[in-house]
N, C-alpha and C positions, 0 to 999 in steps of 0.2 A: 404505797406500792408494797406489794408482798415481799417478805424477807427473802424468799427464795427466787425472786425475779431476777433475770439476767441483768448484770451491770455492764452494759456494752453500748457502744456508739455504732449505729448502723447507717449506711448510706442507701437511699432509695433513688433508683434511676427511673425518671418518668418515662423515658422513651422505651425501655425494656420492661418496665414494671417489676424489676428485680430488686431484692434487697441484698446488700453486701455488708458483712460485719467489718468494721474498720478495726476496733480493738475491744478488749474486755478487761475489766479490773476486778479485783477481789474484794474491794471495799466500796461503800457508797460514794458517789460524787458529792462534793460539798455544795456551796452556794454559786459557784461560778464555772461556766463552760463557755468557751468562745472559739471562734475560727479567725485565724489571722487573715489580714486583708488579701494576701496572695493565695489563700486557700491551702497552703501547705502544712500548717501547723494547727493543732487543736490543744490550747492550753487549758488546764482544769486544776482544780484543787482537790486534795484528798488529805484527811486528817490521819497522820501516822502515829503521832504522839500528842496527847491532850495540851501539853505545856510547850508547844512549838512557837517560834517567833520567825517573822519574815522581815528582813531588813532590805531596804532599797538603798544602794550606794551609787551616787552619781559621780562621774568623772574618775571612776576606779581605774588604776594603772597597775 
């Protein structure tokens, strides 16, 4: 992908054949992009700092 290519998520409506931009980011997407089962959320990863850690905590209160 070219460096200057837009970094955005777009929605294509098959009925109207129109494209609508959902959002745009300033950095590249990383390895994962998904859509929640209810279609309301688009989680994705983006590296902000090379030494970042992600921790999952279960039963947090």
